[in-house]
N, CA, C and O atoms as CSV, one atom per row, in Angstrom:
chain,resi,resn,atom,element,x,y,z
A,1,MET,N,N,76.831,-112.595,-22.561
A,1,MET,CA,C,75.549,-112.920,-21.947
A,1,MET,C,C,75.511,-114.423,-21.657
A,1,MET,O,O,75.883,-115.242,-22.497
A,2,THR,N,N,75.055,-114.766,-20.452
A,2,THR,CA,C,74.999,-116.171,-20.065
A,2,THR,C,C,73.803,-116.856,-20.724
A,2,THR,O,O,72.925,-116.200,-21.284
A,3,PHE,N,N,73.787,-118.147,-20.648
A,3,PHE,CA,C,72.674,-118.941,-21.180
A,3,PHE,C,C,71.349,-118.524,-20.539
A,3,PHE,O,O,70.331,-118.391,-21.218
A,4,TYR,N,N,71.383,-118.320,-19.217
A,4,TYR,CA,C,70.160,-117.974,-18.485
A,4,TYR,C,C,69.639,-116.602,-18.893
A,4,TYR,O,O,68.433,-116.415,-19.053
A,5,GLU,N,N,70.532,-115.655,-19.059
A,5,GLU,CA,C,70.112,-114.321,-19.494
A,5,GLU,C,C,69.504,-114.376,-20.897
A,5,GLU,O,O,68.520,-113.695,-21.187
A,6,THR,N,N,70.097,-115.185,-21.745
A,6,THR,CA,C,69.574,-115.346,-23.101
A,6,THR,C,C,68.178,-115.957,-23.064
A,6,THR,O,O,67.277,-115.511,-23.774
A,7,GLU,N,N,68.005,-116.978,-22.233
A,7,GLU,CA,C,66.695,-117.624,-22.107
A,7,GLU,C,C,65.653,-116.675,-21.519
A,7,GLU,O,O,64.512,-116.644,-21.980
A,8,ILE,N,N,66.032,-115.915,-20.524
A,8,ILE,CA,C,65.107,-114.951,-19.920
A,8,ILE,C,C,64.672,-113.928,-20.962
A,8,ILE,O,O,63.488,-113.605,-21.057
A,9,ASN,N,N,65.597,-113.429,-21.723
A,9,ASN,CA,C,65.255,-112.455,-22.773
A,9,ASN,C,C,64.372,-113.074,-23.846
A,9,ASN,O,O,63.449,-112.426,-24.340
A,10,ARG,N,N,64.648,-114.321,-24.210
A,10,ARG,CA,C,63.833,-115.010,-25.219
A,10,ARG,C,C,62.400,-115.188,-24.704
A,10,ARG,O,O,61.438,-114.902,-25.417
A,11,ILE,N,N,62.266,-115.656,-23.478
A,11,ILE,CA,C,60.938,-115.876,-22.896
A,11,ILE,C,C,60.213,-114.544,-22.705
A,11,ILE,O,O,59.008,-114.448,-22.941
A,12,LYS,N,N,60.942,-113.532,-22.283
A,12,LYS,CA,C,60.347,-112.210,-22.078
A,12,LYS,C,C,59.762,-111.675,-23.385
A,12,LYS,O,O,58.678,-111.091,-23.389
A,13,LYS,N,N,60.474,-111.873,-24.485
A,13,LYS,CA,C,59.976,-111.397,-25.783
A,13,LYS,C,C,58.708,-112.125,-26.199
A,13,LYS,O,O,57.820,-111.537,-26.817
A,14,ILE,N,N,58.627,-113.406,-25.859
A,14,ILE,CA,C,57.437,-114.196,-26.198
A,14,ILE,C,C,56.247,-113.774,-25.334
A,14,ILE,O,O,55.156,-113.514,-25.843
A,15,CYS,N,N,56.474,-113.713,-24.026
A,15,CYS,CA,C,55.378,-113.458,-23.083
A,15,CYS,C,C,55.036,-111.987,-22.926
A,15,CYS,O,O,53.862,-111.621,-22.868
A,16,PHE,N,N,56.046,-111.152,-22.858
A,16,PHE,CA,C,55.849,-109.739,-22.562
A,16,PHE,C,C,56.532,-108.904,-23.642
A,16,PHE,O,O,57.589,-108.314,-23.418
A,17,SER,N,N,55.915,-108.866,-24.799
A,17,SER,CA,C,56.550,-108.209,-25.923
A,17,SER,C,C,56.573,-106.691,-25.792
A,17,SER,O,O,57.345,-106.028,-26.485
A,18,ASN,N,N,55.759,-106.139,-24.933
A,18,ASN,CA,C,55.711,-104.689,-24.805
A,18,ASN,C,C,56.031,-104.291,-23.366
A,18,ASN,O,O,55.196,-104.431,-22.472
A,19,ASP,N,N,57.247,-103.795,-23.153
A,19,ASP,CA,C,57.687,-103.434,-21.805
A,19,ASP,C,C,56.826,-102.332,-21.195
A,19,ASP,O,O,56.590,-102.337,-19.987
A,20,LYS,N,N,56.356,-101.393,-22.001
A,20,LYS,CA,C,55.527,-100.297,-21.497
A,20,LYS,C,C,54.210,-100.835,-20.937
A,20,LYS,O,O,53.736,-100.380,-19.896
A,21,GLN,N,N,53.626,-101.806,-21.639
A,21,GLN,CA,C,52.389,-102.419,-21.145
A,21,GLN,C,C,52.642,-103.129,-19.826
A,21,GLN,O,O,51.850,-103.018,-18.891
A,22,LEU,N,N,53.728,-103.847,-19.755
A,22,LEU,CA,C,54.083,-104.566,-18.535
A,22,LEU,C,C,54.284,-103.591,-17.377
A,22,LEU,O,O,53.815,-103.841,-16.266
A,23,GLU,N,N,54.968,-102.500,-17.627
A,23,GLU,CA,C,55.166,-101.484,-16.591
A,23,GLU,C,C,53.824,-100.926,-16.119
A,23,GLU,O,O,53.630,-100.685,-14.927
A,24,THR,N,N,52.908,-100.724,-17.054
A,24,THR,CA,C,51.589,-100.181,-16.717
A,24,THR,C,C,50.822,-101.118,-15.797
A,24,THR,O,O,50.277,-100.678,-14.785
A,25,VAL,N,N,50.771,-102.398,-16.130
A,25,VAL,CA,C,49.997,-103.328,-15.298
A,25,VAL,C,C,50.679,-103.573,-13.947
A,25,VAL,O,O,50.003,-103.771,-12.937
A,26,ILE,N,N,51.987,-103.560,-13.930
A,26,ILE,CA,C,52.694,-103.696,-12.653
A,26,ILE,C,C,52.431,-102.466,-11.783
A,26,ILE,O,O,52.218,-102.587,-10.577
A,27,SER,N,N,52.446,-101.288,-12.398
A,27,SER,CA,C,52.135,-100.062,-11.658
A,27,SER,C,C,50.722,-100.106,-11.097
A,27,SER,O,O,50.480,-99.703,-9.959
A,28,LEU,N,N,49.800,-100.597,-11.902
A,28,LEU,CA,C,48.413,-100.708,-11.459
A,28,LEU,C,C,48.295,-101.667,-10.275
A,28,LEU,O,O,47.636,-101.360,-9.282
A,29,ARG,N,N,48.928,-102.812,-10.385
A,29,ARG,CA,C,48.875,-103.785,-9.296
A,29,ARG,C,C,49.504,-103.217,-8.023
A,29,ARG,O,O,48.961,-103.391,-6.932
A,30,ASN,N,N,50.640,-102.542,-8.155
A,30,ASN,CA,C,51.287,-101.927,-6.996
A,30,ASN,C,C,50.404,-100.849,-6.375
A,30,ASN,O,O,50.326,-100.727,-5.153
A,31,PHE,N,N,49.740,-100.067,-7.228
A,31,PHE,CA,C,48.844,-99.034,-6.722
A,31,PHE,C,C,47.710,-99.664,-5.911
A,31,PHE,O,O,47.380,-99.186,-4.826
A,32,ILE,N,N,47.119,-100.730,-6.437
A,32,ILE,CA,C,46.037,-101.416,-5.718
A,32,ILE,C,C,46.564,-101.993,-4.402
A,32,ILE,O,O,45.912,-101.868,-3.365
A,33,ASP,N,N,47.724,-102.614,-4.439
A,33,ASP,CA,C,48.309,-103.191,-3.222
A,33,ASP,C,C,48.514,-102.144,-2.131
A,33,ASP,O,O,48.328,-102.428,-0.948
A,34,ASN,N,N,48.896,-100.940,-2.530
A,34,ASN,CA,C,49.206,-99.893,-1.559
A,34,ASN,C,C,48.011,-99.013,-1.190
A,34,ASN,O,O,48.100,-98.208,-0.263
A,35,ASN,N,N,46.892,-99.161,-1.910
A,35,ASN,CA,C,45.739,-98.291,-1.683
A,35,ASN,C,C,44.424,-99.060,-1.655
A,35,ASN,O,O,43.374,-98.487,-1.947
A,36,PHE,N,N,44.460,-100.340,-1.313
A,36,PHE,CA,C,43.275,-101.190,-1.382
A,36,PHE,C,C,42.131,-100.694,-0.514
A,36,PHE,O,O,40.966,-100.974,-0.799
A,37,GLU,N,N,42.457,-99.957,0.545
A,37,GLU,CA,C,41.419,-99.514,1.475
A,37,GLU,C,C,40.669,-98.280,0.975
A,37,GLU,O,O,39.660,-97.885,1.560
A,38,LYS,N,N,41.159,-97.673,-0.103
A,38,LYS,CA,C,40.523,-96.471,-0.641
A,38,LYS,C,C,39.496,-96.829,-1.708
A,38,LYS,O,O,39.454,-97.954,-2.207
A,39,GLU,N,N,38.672,-95.843,-2.042
A,39,GLU,CA,C,37.695,-96.012,-3.124
A,39,GLU,C,C,38.461,-95.988,-4.449
A,39,GLU,O,O,38.996,-94.953,-4.847
A,40,ILE,N,N,38.507,-97.119,-5.114
A,40,ILE,CA,C,39.255,-97.241,-6.370
A,40,ILE,C,C,38.295,-97.709,-7.450
A,40,ILE,O,O,37.570,-98.686,-7.267
A,41,ASN,N,N,38.295,-97.007,-8.577
A,41,ASN,CA,C,37.497,-97.460,-9.717
A,41,ASN,C,C,38.339,-97.341,-10.983
A,41,ASN,O,O,39.390,-96.700,-10.988
A,42,LEU,N,N,37.870,-97.957,-12.036
A,42,LEU,CA,C,38.622,-98.027,-13.286
A,42,LEU,C,C,38.852,-96.641,-13.891
A,42,LEU,O,O,39.909,-96.376,-14.464
A,43,LYS,N,N,37.876,-95.777,-13.764
A,43,LYS,CA,C,38.021,-94.415,-14.307
A,43,LYS,C,C,39.178,-93.691,-13.621
A,43,LYS,O,O,40.010,-93.072,-14.284
A,44,PHE,N,N,39.226,-93.770,-12.296
A,44,PHE,CA,C,40.302,-93.145,-11.539
A,44,PHE,C,C,41.656,-93.749,-11.917
A,44,PHE,O,O,42.627,-93.020,-12.123
A,45,LEU,N,N,41.720,-95.066,-12.006
A,45,LEU,CA,C,42.977,-95.741,-12.344
A,45,LEU,C,C,43.466,-95.360,-13.730
A,45,LEU,O,O,44.653,-95.098,-13.925
A,46,SER,N,N,42.559,-95.327,-14.684
A,46,SER,CA,C,42.961,-94.980,-16.051
A,46,SER,C,C,43.445,-93.536,-16.121
A,46,SER,O,O,44.381,-93.229,-16.859
A,47,HIS,N,N,42.813,-92.651,-15.357
A,47,HIS,CA,C,43.239,-91.252,-15.311
A,47,HIS,C,C,44.629,-91.144,-14.676
A,47,HIS,O,O,45.480,-90.390,-15.150
A,48,THR,N,N,44.845,-91.894,-13.615
A,48,THR,CA,C,46.127,-91.889,-12.919
A,48,THR,C,C,47.251,-92.411,-13.811
A,48,THR,O,O,48.358,-91.874,-13.808
A,49,LEU,N,N,46.956,-93.459,-14.571
A,49,LEU,CA,C,47.984,-94.080,-15.418
A,49,LEU,C,C,47.973,-93.553,-16.854
A,49,LEU,O,O,48.716,-94.040,-17.705
A,50,LEU,N,N,47.130,-92.560,-17.114
A,50,LEU,CA,C,47.073,-91.883,-18.414
A,50,LEU,C,C,46.818,-92.836,-19.576
A,50,LEU,O,O,47.529,-92.819,-20.581
A,51,THR,N,N,45.801,-93.659,-19.423
A,51,THR,CA,C,45.426,-94.584,-20.487
A,51,THR,C,C,43.923,-94.805,-20.461
A,51,THR,O,O,43.264,-94.482,-19.473
A,52,SER,N,N,43.386,-95.342,-21.520
A,52,SER,CA,C,41.964,-95.642,-21.600
A,52,SER,C,C,41.596,-96.708,-20.574
A,52,SER,O,O,42.352,-97.652,-20.348
A,53,LYS,N,N,40.419,-96.546,-19.953
A,53,LYS,CA,C,40.017,-97.533,-18.948
A,53,LYS,C,C,39.795,-98.909,-19.579
A,53,LYS,O,O,40.044,-99.931,-18.938
A,54,TYR,N,N,39.331,-98.942,-20.827
A,54,TYR,CA,C,39.114,-100.228,-21.499
A,54,TYR,C,C,40.442,-100.895,-21.858
A,54,TYR,O,O,40.583,-102.114,-21.760
A,55,HIS,N,N,41.400,-100.089,-22.270
A,55,HIS,CA,C,42.732,-100.621,-22.570
A,55,HIS,C,C,43.381,-101.157,-21.292
A,55,HIS,O,O,43.993,-102.225,-21.291
A,56,LEU,N,N,43.237,-100.407,-20.219
A,56,LEU,CA,C,43.795,-100.815,-18.937
A,56,LEU,C,C,43.172,-102.125,-18.461
A,56,LEU,O,O,43.871,-103.012,-17.970
A,57,LEU,N,N,41.874,-102.236,-18.607
A,57,LEU,CA,C,41.150,-103.452,-18.232
A,57,LEU,C,C,41.655,-104.655,-19.034
A,57,LEU,O,O,41.915,-105.716,-18.467
A,58,ARG,N,N,41.792,-104.487,-20.352
A,58,ARG,CA,C,42.278,-105.584,-21.212
A,58,ARG,C,C,43.707,-105.985,-20.850
A,58,ARG,O,O,44.025,-107.171,-20.769
A,59,LEU,N,N,44.562,-104.987,-20.634
A,59,LEU,CA,C,45.957,-105.283,-20.291
A,59,LEU,C,C,46.066,-106.061,-18.991
A,59,LEU,O,O,46.757,-107.077,-18.916
A,60,PHE,N,N,45.381,-105.577,-17.976
A,60,PHE,CA,C,45.457,-106.235,-16.673
A,60,PHE,C,C,44.961,-107.666,-16.770
A,60,PHE,O,O,45.577,-108.583,-16.225
A,61,LYS,N,N,43.854,-107.856,-17.461
A,61,LYS,CA,C,43.284,-109.196,-17.616
A,61,LYS,C,C,44.237,-110.096,-18.402
A,61,LYS,O,O,44.371,-111.281,-18.099
A,62,ARG,N,N,44.894,-109.531,-19.405
A,62,ARG,CA,C,45.828,-110.313,-20.223
A,62,ARG,C,C,47.023,-110.796,-19.408
A,62,ARG,O,O,47.447,-111.944,-19.542
A,63,TYR,N,N,47.556,-109.934,-18.577
A,63,TYR,CA,C,48.762,-110.292,-17.832
A,63,TYR,C,C,48.472,-111.062,-16.538
A,63,TYR,O,O,49.261,-111.924,-16.150
A,64,TYR,N,N,47.352,-110.764,-15.865
A,64,TYR,CA,C,47.068,-111.398,-14.577
A,64,TYR,C,C,45.909,-112.391,-14.614
A,64,TYR,O,O,45.722,-113.156,-13.668
A,65,GLY,N,N,45.130,-112.387,-15.691
A,65,GLY,CA,C,44.042,-113.349,-15.814
A,65,GLY,C,C,42.768,-112.964,-15.078
A,65,GLY,O,O,41.790,-113.710,-15.113
A,66,ILE,N,N,42.763,-111.819,-14.415
A,66,ILE,CA,C,41.581,-111.308,-13.722
A,66,ILE,C,C,41.511,-109.795,-13.940
A,66,ILE,O,O,42.486,-109.171,-14.361
A,67,THR,N,N,40.356,-109.225,-13.651
A,67,THR,CA,C,40.195,-107.780,-13.812
A,67,THR,C,C,40.782,-107.047,-12.597
A,67,THR,O,O,40.987,-107.653,-11.545
A,68,PRO,N,N,41.048,-105.756,-12.744
A,68,PRO,CA,C,41.531,-104.997,-11.585
A,68,PRO,C,C,40.545,-105.040,-10.408
A,68,PRO,O,O,40.971,-105.100,-9.255
A,69,LYS,N,N,39.257,-105.009,-10.682
A,69,LYS,CA,C,38.252,-105.060,-9.612
A,69,LYS,C,C,38.319,-106.410,-8.896
A,69,LYS,O,O,38.237,-106.463,-7.669
A,70,GLN,N,N,38.467,-107.493,-9.649
A,70,GLN,CA,C,38.600,-108.807,-9.022
A,70,GLN,C,C,39.858,-108.859,-8.156
A,70,GLN,O,O,39.840,-109.405,-7.053
A,71,TYR,N,N,40.951,-108.285,-8.667
A,71,TYR,CA,C,42.199,-108.273,-7.904
A,71,TYR,C,C,42.025,-107.458,-6.625
A,71,TYR,O,O,42.484,-107.864,-5.557
A,72,LEU,N,N,41.360,-106.307,-6.737
A,72,LEU,CA,C,41.111,-105.466,-5.572
A,72,LEU,C,C,40.297,-106.222,-4.521
A,72,LEU,O,O,40.593,-106.150,-3.328
A,73,THR,N,N,39.293,-106.932,-4.962
A,73,THR,CA,C,38.464,-107.715,-4.041
A,73,THR,C,C,39.295,-108.789,-3.355
A,73,THR,O,O,39.198,-108.965,-2.140
A,74,ILE,N,N,40.106,-109.505,-4.116
A,74,ILE,CA,C,40.981,-110.540,-3.549
A,74,ILE,C,C,41.924,-109.923,-2.515
A,74,ILE,O,O,42.113,-110.468,-1.427
A,75,ARG,N,N,42.502,-108.798,-2.866
A,75,ARG,CA,C,43.452,-108.126,-1.968
A,75,ARG,C,C,42.761,-107.703,-0.666
A,75,ARG,O,O,43.310,-107.869,0.424
A,76,ARG,N,N,41.549,-107.156,-0.799
A,76,ARG,CA,C,40.796,-106.728,0.383
A,76,ARG,C,C,40.433,-107.919,1.269
A,76,ARG,O,O,40.497,-107.829,2.495
A,77,LEU,N,N,40.057,-109.020,0.652
A,77,LEU,CA,C,39.700,-110.209,1.438
A,77,LEU,C,C,40.925,-110.790,2.142
A,77,LEU,O,O,40.836,-111.219,3.293
A,78,GLU,N,N,42.063,-110.804,1.457
A,78,GLU,CA,C,43.296,-111.290,2.096
A,78,GLU,C,C,43.635,-110.450,3.322
A,78,GLU,O,O,43.970,-110.978,4.383
A,79,LYS,N,N,43.541,-109.135,3.156
A,79,LYS,CA,C,43.862,-108.237,4.265
A,79,LYS,C,C,42.834,-108.379,5.384
A,79,LYS,O,O,43.187,-108.321,6.562
A,80,SER,N,N,41.567,-108.564,5.023
A,80,SER,CA,C,40.538,-108.714,6.057
A,80,SER,C,C,40.789,-109.970,6.883
A,80,SER,O,O,40.575,-109.962,8.095
A,81,LYS,N,N,41.237,-111.042,6.249
A,81,LYS,CA,C,41.559,-112.260,7.001
A,81,LYS,C,C,42.706,-112.005,7.978
A,81,LYS,O,O,42.679,-112.486,9.111
A,82,GLU,N,N,43.712,-111.248,7.539
A,82,GLU,CA,C,44.820,-110.900,8.440
A,82,GLU,C,C,44.311,-110.129,9.649
A,82,GLU,O,O,44.671,-110.433,10.786
A,83,TYR,N,N,43.467,-109.126,9.395
A,83,TYR,CA,C,42.940,-108.305,10.485
A,83,TYR,C,C,42.072,-109.117,11.435
A,83,TYR,O,O,42.147,-108.944,12.652
A,84,LEU,N,N,41.250,-110.000,10.884
A,84,LEU,CA,C,40.382,-110.828,11.726
A,84,LEU,C,C,41.205,-111.765,12.605
A,84,LEU,O,O,40.864,-111.993,13.766
A,85,LYS,N,N,42.287,-112.306,12.050
A,85,LYS,CA,C,43.171,-113.179,12.832
A,85,LYS,C,C,43.820,-112.426,13.989
A,85,LYS,O,O,44.119,-113.009,15.030
A,86,LYS,N,N,44.036,-111.118,13.796
A,86,LYS,CA,C,44.646,-110.300,14.851
A,86,LYS,C,C,43.642,-109.888,15.914
A,86,LYS,O,O,44.016,-109.313,16.936
A,87,GLY,N,N,42.343,-110.184,15.675
A,87,GLY,CA,C,41.339,-109.896,16.687
A,87,GLY,C,C,40.566,-108.608,16.494
A,87,GLY,O,O,39.800,-108.222,17.377
A,88,MET,N,N,40.740,-107.929,15.370
A,88,MET,CA,C,39.972,-106.710,15.114
A,88,MET,C,C,38.497,-107.057,14.976
A,88,MET,O,O,38.156,-108.160,14.550
A,89,SER,N,N,37.630,-106.133,15.331
A,89,SER,CA,C,36.194,-106.380,15.187
A,89,SER,C,C,35.831,-106.419,13.703
A,89,SER,O,O,36.527,-105.846,12.865
A,90,VAL,N,N,34.745,-107.094,13.399
A,90,VAL,CA,C,34.303,-107.227,12.009
A,90,VAL,C,C,34.009,-105.857,11.410
A,90,VAL,O,O,34.342,-105.605,10.252
A,91,SER,N,N,33.395,-104.978,12.179
A,91,SER,CA,C,33.093,-103.625,11.683
A,91,SER,C,C,34.368,-102.859,11.359
A,91,SER,O,O,34.457,-102.212,10.316
A,92,GLU,N,N,35.356,-102.930,12.250
A,92,GLU,CA,C,36.635,-102.260,11.994
A,92,GLU,C,C,37.286,-102.800,10.727
A,92,GLU,O,O,37.770,-102.035,9.892
A,93,VAL,N,N,37.294,-104.106,10.592
A,93,VAL,CA,C,37.894,-104.733,9.426
A,93,VAL,C,C,37.192,-104.276,8.157
A,93,VAL,O,O,37.834,-103.906,7.173
A,94,CYS,N,N,35.878,-104.306,8.193
A,94,CYS,CA,C,35.069,-103.918,7.037
A,94,CYS,C,C,35.498,-102.565,6.500
A,94,CYS,O,O,35.768,-102.432,5.306
A,95,TYR,N,N,35.563,-101.575,7.346
A,95,TYR,CA,C,35.881,-100.218,6.905
A,95,TYR,C,C,37.377,-100.014,6.664
A,95,TYR,O,O,37.761,-99.205,5.820
A,96,ASN,N,N,38.223,-100.739,7.396
A,96,ASN,CA,C,39.672,-100.606,7.195
A,96,ASN,C,C,40.157,-101.182,5.875
A,96,ASN,O,O,41.204,-100.773,5.374
A,97,VAL,N,N,39.418,-102.123,5.302
A,97,VAL,CA,C,39.838,-102.689,4.014
A,97,VAL,C,C,39.106,-102.067,2.829
A,97,VAL,O,O,39.346,-102.444,1.682
A,98,GLY,N,N,38.212,-101.115,3.102
A,98,GLY,CA,C,37.624,-100.363,2.000
A,98,GLY,C,C,36.204,-100.689,1.605
A,98,GLY,O,O,35.732,-100.202,0.577
A,99,PHE,N,N,35.500,-101.500,2.387
A,99,PHE,CA,C,34.107,-101.783,2.071
A,99,PHE,C,C,33.229,-100.672,2.647
A,99,PHE,O,O,33.537,-100.099,3.693
A,100,ASN,N,N,32.132,-100.378,1.947
A,100,ASN,CA,C,31.248,-99.287,2.368
A,100,ASN,C,C,30.206,-99.719,3.383
A,100,ASN,O,O,29.792,-98.927,4.229
A,101,THR,N,N,29.784,-100.967,3.303
A,101,THR,CA,C,28.753,-101.439,4.233
A,101,THR,C,C,29.148,-102.784,4.828
A,101,THR,O,O,29.809,-103.607,4.195
A,102,HIS,N,N,28.724,-102.967,6.041
A,102,HIS,CA,C,28.992,-104.208,6.771
A,102,HIS,C,C,28.347,-105.392,6.054
A,102,HIS,O,O,28.946,-106.464,5.961
A,103,SER,N,N,27.124,-105.202,5.546
A,103,SER,CA,C,26.407,-106.314,4.912
A,103,SER,C,C,27.073,-106.746,3.611
A,103,SER,O,O,27.163,-107.942,3.336
A,104,SER,N,N,27.543,-105.791,2.803
A,104,SER,CA,C,28.215,-106.176,1.549
A,104,SER,C,C,29.512,-106.913,1.845
A,104,SER,O,O,29.854,-107.874,1.157
A,105,PHE,N,N,30.232,-106.467,2.864
A,105,PHE,CA,C,31.469,-107.129,3.267
A,105,PHE,C,C,31.183,-108.553,3.732
A,105,PHE,O,O,31.833,-109.498,3.284
A,106,SER,N,N,30.220,-108.706,4.624
A,106,SER,CA,C,29.903,-110.034,5.182
A,106,SER,C,C,29.422,-110.995,4.099
A,106,SER,O,O,29.817,-112.161,4.079
A,107,THR,N,N,28.577,-110.510,3.207
A,107,THR,CA,C,28.061,-111.350,2.127
A,107,THR,C,C,29.177,-111.808,1.206
A,107,THR,O,O,29.267,-112.992,0.881
A,108,LEU,N,N,30.030,-110.880,0.782
A,108,LEU,CA,C,31.144,-111.224,-0.096
A,108,LEU,C,C,32.115,-112.170,0.603
A,108,LEU,O,O,32.579,-113.138,0.001
A,109,PHE,N,N,32.418,-111.902,1.850
A,109,PHE,CA,C,33.328,-112.754,2.622
A,109,PHE,C,C,32.781,-114.172,2.692
A,109,PHE,O,O,33.510,-115.136,2.458
A,110,LYS,N,N,31.512,-114.296,3.010
A,110,LYS,CA,C,30.866,-115.618,3.112
A,110,LYS,C,C,30.902,-116.341,1.765
A,110,LYS,O,O,31.190,-117.537,1.712
A,111,ASN,N,N,30.611,-115.623,0.675
A,111,ASN,CA,C,30.604,-116.231,-0.661
A,111,ASN,C,C,31.988,-116.706,-1.090
A,111,ASN,O,O,32.117,-117.766,-1.702
A,112,LYS,N,N,33.007,-115.940,-0.779
A,112,LYS,CA,C,34.366,-116.259,-1.234
A,112,LYS,C,C,35.136,-117.178,-0.280
A,112,LYS,O,O,35.897,-118.035,-0.727
A,113,ILE,N,N,34.943,-117.004,1.020
A,113,ILE,CA,C,35.717,-117.755,2.013
A,113,ILE,C,C,34.958,-118.976,2.523
A,113,ILE,O,O,35.562,-119.964,2.939
A,114,GLY,N,N,33.621,-118.899,2.486
A,114,GLY,CA,C,32.815,-120.023,2.941
A,114,GLY,C,C,32.330,-119.906,4.375
A,114,GLY,O,O,31.544,-120.732,4.840
A,115,LEU,N,N,32.792,-118.889,5.070
A,115,LEU,CA,C,32.381,-118.611,6.445
A,115,LEU,C,C,32.070,-117.124,6.550
A,115,LEU,O,O,32.584,-116.318,5.774
A,116,THR,N,N,31.227,-116.766,7.512
A,116,THR,CA,C,31.040,-115.341,7.768
A,116,THR,C,C,32.307,-114.822,8.430
A,116,THR,O,O,33.083,-115.610,8.972
A,117,PRO,N,N,32.532,-113.513,8.398
A,117,PRO,CA,C,33.725,-112.983,9.070
A,117,PRO,C,C,33.798,-113.383,10.549
A,117,PRO,O,O,34.875,-113.695,11.057
A,118,THR,N,N,32.673,-113.374,11.223
A,118,THR,CA,C,32.643,-113.749,12.641
A,118,THR,C,C,33.007,-115.220,12.820
A,118,THR,O,O,33.795,-115.562,13.701
A,119,GLU,N,N,32.438,-116.087,11.991
A,119,GLU,CA,C,32.763,-117.519,12.067
A,119,GLU,C,C,34.251,-117.745,11.783
A,119,GLU,O,O,34.913,-118.521,12.472
A,120,PHE,N,N,34.765,-117.056,10.762
A,120,PHE,CA,C,36.181,-117.176,10.410
A,120,PHE,C,C,37.056,-116.767,11.591
A,120,PHE,O,O,38.017,-117.455,11.936
A,121,GLN,N,N,36.710,-115.643,12.201
A,121,GLN,CA,C,37.501,-115.141,13.319
A,121,GLN,C,C,37.465,-116.090,14.508
A,121,GLN,O,O,38.500,-116.363,15.114
A,122,LYS,N,N,36.291,-116.593,14.844
A,122,LYS,CA,C,36.175,-117.534,15.959
A,122,LYS,C,C,37.000,-118.790,15.704
A,122,LYS,O,O,37.679,-119.297,16.597
A,123,LYS,N,N,36.930,-119.277,14.475
A,123,LYS,CA,C,37.693,-120.477,14.115
A,123,LYS,C,C,39.190,-120.220,14.237
A,123,LYS,O,O,39.918,-121.057,14.770
A,124,GLN,N,N,39.653,-119.086,13.756
A,124,GLN,CA,C,41.079,-118.754,13.817
A,124,GLN,C,C,41.552,-118.581,15.254
A,124,GLN,O,O,42.616,-119.066,15.638
A,125,LEU,N,N,40.741,-117.881,16.037
A,125,LEU,CA,C,41.125,-117.651,17.431
A,125,LEU,C,C,41.127,-118.943,18.239
A,125,LEU,O,O,41.976,-119.130,19.112
A,126,SER,N,N,40.179,-119.838,17.952
A,126,SER,CA,C,40.156,-121.116,18.681
A,126,SER,C,C,41.343,-121.992,18.276
A,126,SER,O,O,41.880,-122.731,19.102
A,127,GLN,N,N,41.749,-121.912,17.014
A,127,GLN,CA,C,42.920,-122.673,16.571
A,127,GLN,C,C,44.186,-122.146,17.229
A,127,GLN,O,O,45.080,-122.917,17.578
A,128,ASN,N,N,44.260,-120.824,17.396
A,128,ASN,CA,C,45.429,-120.232,18.029
A,128,ASN,C,C,45.525,-120.582,19.500
A,128,ASN,O,O,46.621,-120.777,20.025
A,129,HIS,N,N,44.378,-120.662,20.174
A,129,HIS,CA,C,44.375,-121.007,21.605
A,129,HIS,C,C,44.699,-122.471,21.841
A,129,HIS,O,O,45.258,-122.825,22.879
A,130,SER,N,N,44.351,-123.329,20.879
A,130,SER,CA,C,44.612,-124.758,21.061
A,130,SER,C,C,46.061,-125.125,20.773
A,130,SER,O,O,46.480,-126.249,21.050
A,131,ARG,N,N,46.821,-124.205,20.230
A,131,ARG,CA,C,48.236,-124.490,19.921
A,131,ARG,C,C,49.118,-124.264,21.080
A,131,ARG,O,O,50.329,-124.458,20.982
């Protein structure tokens, strides 16, 4: 075993002492990444991964520093910015990333990004035209 492999194993034991837990949170993150546009809740996730929803919540927070719901929101906002940059309408973006109402999407977008979806899109499109 090389020095680097030894160090990786040493650090892994310190940071990620339980491989099964690590696999669970990685599976959860991958599931959210691939299904962000669907209705996802902790009960469904815990049932899918065959674990308690409270245990799942603690694990995810321990490894990623945020809750699965926070991660889902971040993922949806990232994808919505991509769609808006491509010129999709705000309504299309709202429903394509998994939000139920236009107003909840716009409010959350404004709170997190600092601009309304329409303002963000106009700014992005004007920057693209000036290049």
